[in-house]
PyMOL Python script that loads the backbone (N, CA, C, O; Angstrom):
from pymol import cmd

cmd.read_pdbstr("""\
ATOM      1  N   MET A   1     -76.665  64.177-164.482  1.00  0.00           N
ATOM      2  CA  MET A   1     -77.861  64.931-164.781  1.00  0.00           C
ATOM      3  C   MET A   1     -78.469  64.368-166.067  1.00  0.00           C
ATOM      4  O   MET A   1     -77.758  64.130-167.043  1.00  0.00           O
ATOM      5  N   ALA A   2     -79.756  64.162-166.061  1.00  0.00           N
ATOM      6  CA  ALA A   2     -80.443  63.634-167.241  1.00  0.00           C
ATOM      7  C   ALA A   2     -80.631  64.739-168.273  1.00  0.00           C
ATOM      8  O   ALA A   2     -80.906  65.889-167.931  1.00  0.00           O
ATOM      9  N   GLU A   3     -80.481  64.376-169.518  1.00  0.00           N
ATOM     10  CA  GLU A   3     -80.671  65.345-170.588  1.00  0.00           C
ATOM     11  C   GLU A   3     -82.142  65.405-170.971  1.00  0.00           C
ATOM     12  O   GLU A   3     -82.847  64.396-170.955  1.00  0.00           O
ATOM     13  N   ILE A   4     -82.582  66.584-171.310  1.00  0.00           N
ATOM     14  CA  ILE A   4     -83.968  66.797-171.720  1.00  0.00           C
ATOM     15  C   ILE A   4     -83.979  66.892-173.238  1.00  0.00           C
ATOM     16  O   ILE A   4     -83.315  67.754-173.813  1.00  0.00           O
ATOM     17  N   THR A   5     -84.724  66.015-173.884  1.00  0.00           N
ATOM     18  CA  THR A   5     -84.774  66.030-175.344  1.00  0.00           C
ATOM     19  C   THR A   5     -85.907  66.931-175.824  1.00  0.00           C
ATOM     20  O   THR A   5     -86.761  67.351-175.044  1.00  0.00           O
ATOM     21  N   ALA A   6     -85.894  67.214-177.104  1.00  0.00           N
ATOM     22  CA  ALA A   6     -86.916  68.070-177.703  1.00  0.00           C
ATOM     23  C   ALA A   6     -88.301  67.454-177.575  1.00  0.00           C
ATOM     24  O   ALA A   6     -89.286  68.173-177.403  1.00  0.00           O
ATOM     25  N   SER A   7     -88.386  66.140-177.656  1.00  0.00           N
ATOM     26  CA  SER A   7     -89.699  65.495-177.557  1.00  0.00           C
ATOM     27  C   SER A   7     -90.299  65.677-176.166  1.00  0.00           C
ATOM     28  O   SER A   7     -91.514  65.824-176.035  1.00  0.00           O
ATOM     29  N   VAL A   8     -89.474  65.671-175.138  1.00  0.00           N
ATOM     30  CA  VAL A   8     -89.965  65.888-173.773  1.00  0.00           C
ATOM     31  C   VAL A   8     -90.494  67.310-173.626  1.00  0.00           C
ATOM     32  O   VAL A   8     -91.537  67.526-173.010  1.00  0.00           O
ATOM     33  N   ILE A   9     -89.781  68.273-174.187  1.00  0.00           N
ATOM     34  CA  ILE A   9     -90.219  69.664-174.127  1.00  0.00           C
ATOM     35  C   ILE A   9     -91.516  69.851-174.906  1.00  0.00           C
ATOM     36  O   ILE A   9     -92.424  70.535-174.434  1.00  0.00           O
ATOM     37  N   GLU A  10     -91.615  69.259-176.078  1.00  0.00           N
ATOM     38  CA  GLU A  10     -92.827  69.368-176.881  1.00  0.00           C
ATOM     39  C   GLU A  10     -94.022  68.736-176.168  1.00  0.00           C
ATOM     40  O   GLU A  10     -95.126  69.279-176.199  1.00  0.00           O
ATOM     41  N   LYS A  11     -93.799  67.600-175.535  1.00  0.00           N
ATOM     42  CA  LYS A  11     -94.875  66.925-174.817  1.00  0.00           C
ATOM     43  C   LYS A  11     -95.365  67.774-173.639  1.00  0.00           C
ATOM     44  O   LYS A  11     -96.569  67.873-173.406  1.00  0.00           O
ATOM     45  N   ALA A  12     -94.449  68.376-172.906  1.00  0.00           N
ATOM     46  CA  ALA A  12     -94.815  69.236-171.783  1.00  0.00           C
ATOM     47  C   ALA A  12     -95.578  70.467-172.265  1.00  0.00           C
ATOM     48  O   ALA A  12     -96.523  70.906-171.609  1.00  0.00           O
ATOM     49  N   GLN A  13     -95.177  71.025-173.404  1.00  0.00           N
ATOM     50  CA  GLN A  13     -95.863  72.196-173.955  1.00  0.00           C
ATOM     51  C   GLN A  13     -97.275  71.840-174.383  1.00  0.00           C
ATOM     52  O   GLN A  13     -98.205  72.605-174.126  1.00  0.00           O
ATOM     53  N   ARG A  14     -97.459  70.690-175.033  1.00  0.00           N
ATOM     54  CA  ARG A  14     -98.791  70.258-175.453  1.00  0.00           C
ATOM     55  C   ARG A  14     -99.697  70.032-174.250  1.00  0.00           C
ATOM     56  O   ARG A  14    -100.866  70.417-174.263  1.00  0.00           O
ATOM     57  N   LYS A  15     -99.154  69.409-173.218  1.00  0.00           N
ATOM     58  CA  LYS A  15     -99.932  69.143-172.009  1.00  0.00           C
ATOM     59  C   LYS A  15    -100.350  70.450-171.334  1.00  0.00           C
ATOM     60  O   LYS A  15    -101.493  70.579-170.895  1.00  0.00           O
ATOM     61  N   ALA A  16     -99.441  71.413-171.248  1.00  0.00           N
ATOM     62  CA  ALA A  16     -99.754  72.706-170.626  1.00  0.00           C
ATOM     63  C   ALA A  16    -100.800  73.466-171.441  1.00  0.00           C
ATOM     64  O   ALA A  16    -101.677  74.111-170.866  1.00  0.00           O
ATOM     65  N   ALA A  17    -100.719  73.399-172.773  1.00  0.00           N
ATOM     66  CA  ALA A  17    -101.694  74.085-173.619  1.00  0.00           C
ATOM     67  C   ALA A  17    -103.080  73.474-173.455  1.00  0.00           C
ATOM     68  O   ALA A  17    -104.069  74.199-173.352  1.00  0.00           O
ATOM     69  N   LYS A  18    -103.158  72.142-173.429  1.00  0.00           N
ATOM     70  CA  LYS A  18    -104.452  71.477-173.242  1.00  0.00           C
ATOM     71  C   LYS A  18    -105.056  71.823-171.888  1.00  0.00           C
ATOM     72  O   LYS A  18    -106.261  72.051-171.784  1.00  0.00           O
ATOM     73  N   GLU A  19    -104.231  71.863-170.858  1.00  0.00           N
ATOM     74  CA  GLU A  19    -104.719  72.182-169.517  1.00  0.00           C
ATOM     75  C   GLU A  19    -105.234  73.620-169.442  1.00  0.00           C
ATOM     76  O   GLU A  19    -106.269  73.873-168.825  1.00  0.00           O
ATOM     77  N   SER A  20    -104.521  74.565-170.064  1.00  0.00           N
ATOM     78  CA  SER A  20    -104.972  75.958-170.029  1.00  0.00           C
ATOM     79  C   SER A  20    -106.271  76.142-170.808  1.00  0.00           C
ATOM     80  O   SER A  20    -107.123  76.930-170.399  1.00  0.00           O
ATOM     81  N   ILE A  21    -106.438  75.432-171.920  1.00  0.00           N
ATOM     82  CA  ILE A  21    -107.685  75.500-172.681  1.00  0.00           C
ATOM     83  C   ILE A  21    -108.830  74.926-171.857  1.00  0.00           C
ATOM     84  O   ILE A  21    -109.930  75.477-171.857  1.00  0.00           O
ATOM     85  N   ARG A  22    -108.582  73.830-171.159  1.00  0.00           N
ATOM     86  CA  ARG A  22    -109.612  73.217-170.324  1.00  0.00           C
ATOM     87  C   ARG A  22    -110.055  74.165-169.203  1.00  0.00           C
ATOM     88  O   ARG A  22    -111.247  74.275-168.914  1.00  0.00           O
ATOM     89  N   ILE A  23    -109.099  74.844-168.579  1.00  0.00           N
ATOM     90  CA  ILE A  23    -109.417  75.777-167.502  1.00  0.00           C
ATOM     91  C   ILE A  23    -110.189  76.969-168.041  1.00  0.00           C
ATOM     92  O   ILE A  23    -111.156  77.412-167.420  1.00  0.00           O
ATOM     93  N   ASN A  24    -109.773  77.500-169.199  1.00  0.00           N
ATOM     94  CA  ASN A  24    -110.492  78.635-169.792  1.00  0.00           C
ATOM     95  C   ASN A  24    -111.930  78.267-170.129  1.00  0.00           C
ATOM     96  O   ASN A  24    -112.838  79.069-169.911  1.00  0.00           O
ATOM     97  N   LYS A  25    -112.151  77.072-170.656  1.00  0.00           N
ATOM     98  CA  LYS A  25    -113.515  76.636-170.960  1.00  0.00           C
ATOM     99  C   LYS A  25    -114.343  76.521-169.685  1.00  0.00           C
ATOM    100  O   LYS A  25    -115.508  76.918-169.666  1.00  0.00           O
ATOM    101  N   ALA A  26    -113.756  75.985-168.629  1.00  0.00           N
ATOM    102  CA  ALA A  26    -114.469  75.820-167.366  1.00  0.00           C
ATOM    103  C   ALA A  26    -114.853  77.171-166.762  1.00  0.00           C
ATOM    104  O   ALA A  26    -115.906  77.297-166.137  1.00  0.00           O
ATOM    105  N   LEU A  27    -114.004  78.172-166.946  1.00  0.00           N
ATOM    106  CA  LEU A  27    -114.285  79.509-166.425  1.00  0.00           C
ATOM    107  C   LEU A  27    -115.144  80.342-167.368  1.00  0.00           C
ATOM    108  O   LEU A  27    -115.566  81.443-167.016  1.00  0.00           O
ATOM    109  N   GLY A  28    -115.402  79.823-168.558  1.00  0.00           N
ATOM    110  CA  GLY A  28    -116.208  80.556-169.531  1.00  0.00           C
ATOM    111  C   GLY A  28    -115.449  81.672-170.239  1.00  0.00           C
ATOM    112  O   GLY A  28    -116.050  82.640-170.704  1.00  0.00           O
ATOM    113  N   LEU A  29    -114.132  81.534-170.318  1.00  0.00           N
ATOM    114  CA  LEU A  29    -113.291  82.554-170.944  1.00  0.00           C
ATOM    115  C   LEU A  29    -112.910  82.147-172.360  1.00  0.00           C
ATOM    116  O   LEU A  29    -112.747  80.960-172.639  1.00  0.00           O
ATOM    117  N   PRO A  30    -112.766  83.124-173.260  1.00  0.00           N
ATOM    118  CA  PRO A  30    -112.290  82.796-174.609  1.00  0.00           C
ATOM    119  C   PRO A  30    -110.771  82.600-174.600  1.00  0.00           C
ATOM    120  O   PRO A  30    -110.086  83.017-173.666  1.00  0.00           O
ATOM    121  N   TYR A  31    -110.258  81.961-175.650  1.00  0.00           N
ATOM    122  CA  TYR A  31    -108.816  81.795-175.810  1.00  0.00           C
ATOM    123  C   TYR A  31    -108.475  81.918-177.285  1.00  0.00           C
ATOM    124  O   TYR A  31    -109.350  81.819-178.145  1.00  0.00           O
ATOM    125  N   HIS A  32    -107.200  82.133-177.569  1.00  0.00           N
ATOM    126  CA  HIS A  32    -106.729  82.318-178.940  1.00  0.00           C
ATOM    127  C   HIS A  32    -105.917  81.113-179.394  1.00  0.00           C
ATOM    128  O   HIS A  32    -105.201  80.502-178.600  1.00  0.00           O
ATOM    129  N   VAL A  33    -106.033  80.775-180.673  1.00  0.00           N
ATOM    130  CA  VAL A  33    -105.213  79.737-181.287  1.00  0.00           C
ATOM    131  C   VAL A  33    -104.783  80.208-182.669  1.00  0.00           C
ATOM    132  O   VAL A  33    -105.410  81.081-183.270  1.00  0.00           O
ATOM    133  N   VAL A  34    -103.698  79.612-183.162  1.00  0.00           N
ATOM    134  CA  VAL A  34    -103.235  79.898-184.518  1.00  0.00           C
ATOM    135  C   VAL A  34    -103.509  78.660-185.355  1.00  0.00           C
ATOM    136  O   VAL A  34    -103.058  77.562-185.028  1.00  0.00           O
ATOM    137  N   ARG A  35    -104.259  78.848-186.445  1.00  0.00           N
ATOM    138  CA  ARG A  35    -104.575  77.760-187.368  1.00  0.00           C
ATOM    139  C   ARG A  35    -104.422  78.263-188.794  1.00  0.00           C
ATOM    140  O   ARG A  35    -104.916  79.334-189.147  1.00  0.00           O
ATOM    141  N   ARG A  36    -103.738  77.483-189.595  1.00  0.00           N
ATOM    142  CA  ARG A  36    -103.614  77.773-191.028  1.00  0.00           C
ATOM    143  C   ARG A  36    -103.195  79.216-191.302  1.00  0.00           C
ATOM    144  O   ARG A  36    -103.677  79.832-192.252  1.00  0.00           O
ATOM    145  N   GLY A  37    -102.306  79.752-190.481  1.00  0.00           N
ATOM    146  CA  GLY A  37    -101.767  81.080-190.716  1.00  0.00           C
ATOM    147  C   GLY A  37    -102.643  82.228-190.254  1.00  0.00           C
ATOM    148  O   GLY A  37    -102.364  83.378-190.594  1.00  0.00           O
ATOM    149  N   TYR A  38    -103.690  81.957-189.494  1.00  0.00           N
ATOM    150  CA  TYR A  38    -104.578  83.001-188.986  1.00  0.00           C
ATOM    151  C   TYR A  38    -104.760  82.845-187.483  1.00  0.00           C
ATOM    152  O   TYR A  38    -104.681  81.740-186.945  1.00  0.00           O
ATOM    153  N   LEU A  39    -105.004  83.969-186.813  1.00  0.00           N
ATOM    154  CA  LEU A  39    -105.292  83.975-185.389  1.00  0.00           C
ATOM    155  C   LEU A  39    -106.796  83.877-185.201  1.00  0.00           C
ATOM    156  O   LEU A  39    -107.547  84.674-185.763  1.00  0.00           O
ATOM    157  N   TYR A  40    -107.239  82.901-184.411  1.00  0.00           N
ATOM    158  CA  TYR A  40    -108.664  82.685-184.165  1.00  0.00           C
ATOM    159  C   TYR A  40    -108.968  82.912-182.696  1.00  0.00           C
ATOM    160  O   TYR A  40    -108.163  82.588-181.824  1.00  0.00           O
ATOM    161  N   LEU A  41    -110.154  83.480-182.429  1.00  0.00           N
ATOM    162  CA  LEU A  41    -110.672  83.616-181.082  1.00  0.00           C
ATOM    163  C   LEU A  41    -111.702  82.516-180.890  1.00  0.00           C
ATOM    164  O   LEU A  41    -112.689  82.454-181.622  1.00  0.00           O
ATOM    165  N   ILE A  42    -111.480  81.654-179.917  1.00  0.00           N
ATOM    166  CA  ILE A  42    -112.393  80.545-179.632  1.00  0.00           C
ATOM    167  C   ILE A  42    -113.165  80.902-178.362  1.00  0.00           C
ATOM    168  O   ILE A  42    -112.574  81.109-177.302  1.00  0.00           O
ATOM    169  N   GLU A  43    -114.485  80.973-178.481  1.00  0.00           N
ATOM    170  CA  GLU A  43    -115.331  81.273-177.335  1.00  0.00           C
ATOM    171  C   GLU A  43    -115.501  80.012-176.483  1.00  0.00           C
ATOM    172  O   GLU A  43    -115.157  78.913-176.917  1.00  0.00           O
ATOM    173  N   ALA A  44    -116.032  80.177-175.275  1.00  0.00           N
ATOM    174  CA  ALA A  44    -116.213  79.051-174.366  1.00  0.00           C
ATOM    175  C   ALA A  44    -117.213  78.028-174.909  1.00  0.00           C
ATOM    176  O   ALA A  44    -117.133  76.846-174.575  1.00  0.00           O
ATOM    177  N   ASP A  45    -118.158  78.479-175.747  1.00  0.00           N
ATOM    178  CA  ASP A  45    -119.141  77.547-176.309  1.00  0.00           C
ATOM    179  C   ASP A  45    -118.627  76.819-177.541  1.00  0.00           C
ATOM    180  O   ASP A  45    -119.334  75.977-178.096  1.00  0.00           O
ATOM    181  N   GLY A  46    -117.406  77.127-177.982  1.00  0.00           N
ATOM    182  CA  GLY A  46    -116.790  76.417-179.096  1.00  0.00           C
ATOM    183  C   GLY A  46    -116.827  77.148-180.425  1.00  0.00           C
ATOM    184  O   GLY A  46    -116.220  76.682-181.389  1.00  0.00           O
ATOM    185  N   THR A  47    -117.514  78.275-180.511  1.00  0.00           N
ATOM    186  CA  THR A  47    -117.545  79.029-181.765  1.00  0.00           C
ATOM    187  C   THR A  47    -116.215  79.737-181.967  1.00  0.00           C
ATOM    188  O   THR A  47    -115.593  80.204-181.013  1.00  0.00           O
ATOM    189  N   SER A  48    -115.787  79.809-183.226  1.00  0.00           N
ATOM    190  CA  SER A  48    -114.507  80.452-183.519  1.00  0.00           C
ATOM    191  C   SER A  48    -114.717  81.629-184.462  1.00  0.00           C
ATOM    192  O   SER A  48    -115.619  81.632-185.300  1.00  0.00           O
ATOM    193  N   LYS A  49    -113.857  82.627-184.299  1.00  0.00           N
ATOM    194  CA  LYS A  49    -113.916  83.837-185.113  1.00  0.00           C
ATOM    195  C   LYS A  49    -112.502  84.162-185.574  1.00  0.00           C
ATOM    196  O   LYS A  49    -111.585  84.246-184.757  1.00  0.00           O
ATOM    197  N   LYS A  50    -112.320  84.345-186.890  1.00  0.00           N
ATOM    198  CA  LYS A  50    -111.004  84.682-187.430  1.00  0.00           C
ATOM    199  C   LYS A  50    -110.695  86.141-187.090  1.00  0.00           C
ATOM    200  O   LYS A  50    -111.468  87.038-187.425  1.00  0.00           O
ATOM    201  N   ILE A  51    -109.578  86.369-186.432  1.00  0.00           N
ATOM    202  CA  ILE A  51    -109.198  87.711-186.001  1.00  0.00           C
ATOM    203  C   ILE A  51    -108.339  88.397-187.069  1.00  0.00           C
ATOM    204  O   ILE A  51    -108.724  89.439-187.597  1.00  0.00           O
ATOM    205  N   LYS A  52    -107.173  87.814-187.389  1.00  0.00           N
ATOM    206  CA  LYS A  52    -106.283  88.419-188.387  1.00  0.00           C
ATOM    207  C   LYS A  52    -105.244  87.405-188.840  1.00  0.00           C
ATOM    208  O   LYS A  52    -105.116  86.328-188.257  1.00  0.00           O
ATOM    209  N   LYS A  53    -104.515  87.755-189.870  1.00  0.00           N
ATOM    210  CA  LYS A  53    -103.434  86.920-190.376  1.00  0.00           C
ATOM    211  C   LYS A  53    -102.227  87.097-189.451  1.00  0.00           C
ATOM    212  O   LYS A  53    -101.942  88.201-188.985  1.00  0.00           O
ATOM    213  N   VAL A  54    -101.530  86.000-189.196  1.00  0.00           N
ATOM    214  CA  VAL A  54    -100.377  86.078-188.302  1.00  0.00           C
ATOM    215  C   VAL A  54     -99.236  86.831-188.972  1.00  0.00           C
ATOM    216  O   VAL A  54     -99.078  86.789-190.193  1.00  0.00           O
ATOM    217  N   VAL A  55     -98.451  87.513-188.167  1.00  0.00           N
ATOM    218  CA  VAL A  55     -97.344  88.316-188.690  1.00  0.00           C
ATOM    219  C   VAL A  55     -96.123  87.446-188.939  1.00  0.00           C
ATOM    220  O   VAL A  55     -95.437  87.604-189.949  1.00  0.00           O
ATOM    221  N   PHE A  56     -95.850  86.521-188.011  1.00  0.00           N
ATOM    222  CA  PHE A  56     -94.682  85.662-188.125  1.00  0.00           C
ATOM    223  C   PHE A  56     -95.128  84.218-188.268  1.00  0.00           C
ATOM    224  O   PHE A  56     -96.124  83.804-187.675  1.00  0.00           O
ATOM    225  N   GLY A  57     -94.393  83.464-189.049  1.00  0.00           N
ATOM    226  CA  GLY A  57     -94.669  82.043-189.190  1.00  0.00           C
ATOM    227  C   GLY A  57     -93.848  81.248-188.190  1.00  0.00           C
ATOM    228  O   GLY A  57     -93.267  81.812-187.262  1.00  0.00           O
ATOM    229  N   LEU A  58     -93.802  79.949-188.380  1.00  0.00           N
ATOM    230  CA  LEU A  58     -93.001  79.099-187.522  1.00  0.00           C
ATOM    231  C   LEU A  58     -91.523  79.252-187.874  1.00  0.00           C
ATOM    232  O   LEU A  58     -91.163  79.387-189.043  1.00  0.00           O
ATOM    233  N   ARG A  59     -90.694  79.229-186.872  1.00  0.00           N
ATOM    234  CA  ARG A  59     -89.245  79.305-187.071  1.00  0.00           C
ATOM    235  C   ARG A  59     -88.615  78.087-186.428  1.00  0.00           C
ATOM    236  O   ARG A  59     -88.967  77.725-185.306  1.00  0.00           O
ATOM    237  N   ARG A  60     -87.701  77.459-187.115  1.00  0.00           N
ATOM    238  CA  ARG A  60     -86.964  76.333-186.556  1.00  0.00           C
ATOM    239  C   ARG A  60     -85.573  76.823-186.157  1.00  0.00           C
ATOM    240  O   ARG A  60     -84.950  77.623-186.855  1.00  0.00           O
ATOM    241  N   ILE A  61     -85.113  76.326-185.026  1.00  0.00           N
ATOM    242  CA  ILE A  61     -83.776  76.695-184.581  1.00  0.00           C
ATOM    243  C   ILE A  61     -82.818  75.570-184.919  1.00  0.00           C
ATOM    244  O   ILE A  61     -83.216  74.407-184.982  1.00  0.00           O
ATOM    245  N   ASP A  62     -81.582  75.906-185.132  1.00  0.00           N
ATOM    246  CA  ASP A  62     -80.575  74.923-185.516  1.00  0.00           C
ATOM    247  C   ASP A  62     -79.486  74.873-184.441  1.00  0.00           C
ATOM    248  O   ASP A  62     -78.307  75.087-184.722  1.00  0.00           O
ATOM    249  N   LEU A  63     -79.908  74.585-183.202  1.00  0.00           N
ATOM    250  CA  LEU A  63     -78.971  74.495-182.093  1.00  0.00           C
ATOM    251  C   LEU A  63     -78.976  73.095-181.528  1.00  0.00           C
ATOM    252  O   LEU A  63     -80.012  72.429-181.510  1.00  0.00           O
ATOM    253  N   ASN A  64     -77.845  72.653-181.074  1.00  0.00           N
ATOM    254  CA  ASN A  64     -77.761  71.362-180.412  1.00  0.00           C
ATOM    255  C   ASN A  64     -77.888  71.493-178.899  1.00  0.00           C
ATOM    256  O   ASN A  64     -78.430  70.602-178.246  1.00  0.00           O
ATOM    257  N   HIS A  65     -77.396  72.589-178.335  1.00  0.00           N
ATOM    258  CA  HIS A  65     -77.419  72.774-176.891  1.00  0.00           C
ATOM    259  C   HIS A  65     -77.912  74.177-176.565  1.00  0.00           C
ATOM    260  O   HIS A  65     -77.586  75.145-177.253  1.00  0.00           O
ATOM    261  N   ILE A  66     -78.700  74.266-175.505  1.00  0.00           N
ATOM    262  CA  ILE A  66     -79.133  75.557-174.985  1.00  0.00           C
ATOM    263  C   ILE A  66     -78.736  75.587-173.516  1.00  0.00           C
ATOM    264  O   ILE A  66     -79.066  74.668-172.767  1.00  0.00           O
ATOM    265  N   LYS A  67     -78.039  76.622-173.104  1.00  0.00           N
ATOM    266  CA  LYS A  67     -77.642  76.725-171.707  1.00  0.00           C
ATOM    267  C   LYS A  67     -78.461  77.836-171.063  1.00  0.00           C
ATOM    268  O   LYS A  67     -78.485  78.966-171.551  1.00  0.00           O
ATOM    269  N   LEU A  68     -79.138  77.503-169.954  1.00  0.00           N
ATOM    270  CA  LEU A  68     -79.956  78.478-169.264  1.00  0.00           C
ATOM    271  C   LEU A  68     -79.078  79.421-168.457  1.00  0.00           C
ATOM    272  O   LEU A  68     -77.922  79.110-168.170  1.00  0.00           O
ATOM    273  N   LYS A  69     -79.635  80.589-168.086  1.00  0.00           N
ATOM    274  CA  LYS A  69     -78.843  81.641-167.463  1.00  0.00           C
ATOM    275  C   LYS A  69     -78.204  81.240-166.140  1.00  0.00           C
ATOM    276  O   LYS A  69     -77.062  81.616-165.876  1.00  0.00           O
ATOM    277  N   ASP A  70     -78.910  80.490-165.306  1.00  0.00           N
ATOM    278  CA  ASP A  70     -78.342  80.177-163.998  1.00  0.00           C
ATOM    279  C   ASP A  70     -77.229  79.136-164.066  1.00  0.00           C
ATOM    280  O   ASP A  70     -76.507  78.937-163.089  1.00  0.00           O
ATOM    281  N   GLY A  71     -77.086  78.473-165.209  1.00  0.00           N
ATOM    282  CA  GLY A  71     -75.995  77.533-165.397  1.00  0.00           C
ATOM    283  C   GLY A  71     -76.222  76.157-164.803  1.00  0.00           C
ATOM    284  O   GLY A  71     -75.361  75.286-164.932  1.00  0.00           O
ATOM    285  N   LYS A  72     -77.359  75.937-164.155  1.00  0.00           N
ATOM    286  CA  LYS A  72     -77.607  74.647-163.519  1.00  0.00           C
ATOM    287  C   LYS A  72     -78.076  73.598-164.518  1.00  0.00           C
ATOM    288  O   LYS A  72     -77.762  72.417-164.369  1.00  0.00           O
ATOM    289  N   TYR A  73     -78.809  74.009-165.511  1.00  0.00           N
ATOM    290  CA  TYR A  73     -79.436  73.051-166.411  1.00  0.00           C
ATOM    291  C   TYR A  73     -78.860  73.160-167.814  1.00  0.00           C
ATOM    292  O   TYR A  73     -78.477  74.240-168.264  1.00  0.00           O
ATOM    293  N   LYS A  74     -78.807  72.044-168.483  1.00  0.00           N
ATOM    294  CA  LYS A  74     -78.335  71.995-169.855  1.00  0.00           C
ATOM    295  C   LYS A  74     -79.356  71.202-170.653  1.00  0.00           C
ATOM    296  O   LYS A  74     -79.623  70.044-170.332  1.00  0.00           O
ATOM    297  N   ILE A  75     -79.920  71.793-171.668  1.00  0.00           N
ATOM    298  CA  ILE A  75     -80.940  71.149-172.483  1.00  0.00           C
ATOM    299  C   ILE A  75     -80.332  70.803-173.826  1.00  0.00           C
ATOM    300  O   ILE A  75     -79.737  71.653-174.489  1.00  0.00           O
ATOM    301  N   GLN A  76     -80.482  69.564-174.221  1.00  0.00           N
ATOM    302  CA  GLN A  76     -79.975  69.156-175.521  1.00  0.00           C
ATOM    303  C   GLN A  76     -81.150  69.029-176.479  1.00  0.00           C
ATOM    304  O   GLN A  76     -82.072  68.251-176.235  1.00  0.00           O
ATOM    305  N   ILE A  77     -81.121  69.781-177.554  1.00  0.00           N
ATOM    306  CA  ILE A  77     -82.132  69.713-178.592  1.00  0.00           C
ATOM    307  C   ILE A  77     -81.651  68.712-179.637  1.00  0.00           C
ATOM    308  O   ILE A  77     -80.587  68.891-180.230  1.00  0.00           O
ATOM    309  N   VAL A  78     -82.418  67.681-179.857  1.00  0.00           N
ATOM    310  CA  VAL A  78     -82.047  66.649-180.812  1.00  0.00           C
ATOM    311  C   VAL A  78     -82.686  67.004-182.144  1.00  0.00           C
ATOM    312  O   VAL A  78     -83.904  67.157-182.237  1.00  0.00           O
ATOM    313  N   ARG A  79     -81.859  67.133-183.172  1.00  0.00           N
ATOM    314  CA  ARG A  79     -82.367  67.447-184.505  1.00  0.00           C
ATOM    315  C   ARG A  79     -83.107  66.254-185.089  1.00  0.00           C
ATOM    316  O   ARG A  79     -82.682  65.107-184.953  1.00  0.00           O
ATOM    317  N   ARG A  80     -84.207  66.548-185.732  1.00  0.00           N
ATOM    318  CA  ARG A  80     -84.956  65.496-186.407  1.00  0.00           C
ATOM    319  C   ARG A  80     -84.464  65.353-187.832  1.00  0.00           C
ATOM    320  O   ARG A  80     -84.133  66.343-188.483  1.00  0.00           O
ATOM    321  N   PRO A  81     -84.416  64.116-188.321  1.00  0.00           N
ATOM    322  CA  PRO A  81     -83.931  63.924-189.687  1.00  0.00           C
ATOM    323  C   PRO A  81     -84.892  64.440-190.725  1.00  0.00           C
ATOM    324  O   PRO A  81     -84.617  64.347-191.922  1.00  0.00           O
TER     325      PRO A  81
END
""", "prot")
cmd.dss("prot")
cmd.show_as("cartoon", "prot")
cmd.util.cbc("prot")
cmd.orient("prot")
């Protein structure tokens, strides 16, 4: 079984976020993003409005392995130096 590294997971997350933003723009729907510690509402025309300060910041985990509930997959998180 091939191991999934953190970079693969991050790349998949970035791709999914870009795709969802593209779909929301096409449908004319607003979406939310976090920038510089604040939550922003981005309208379909590109205008942004600051909503509020975020409650939680970024958290880093210090795990090498994560085992999913069904036991079939094993994800190895590679620590960055």
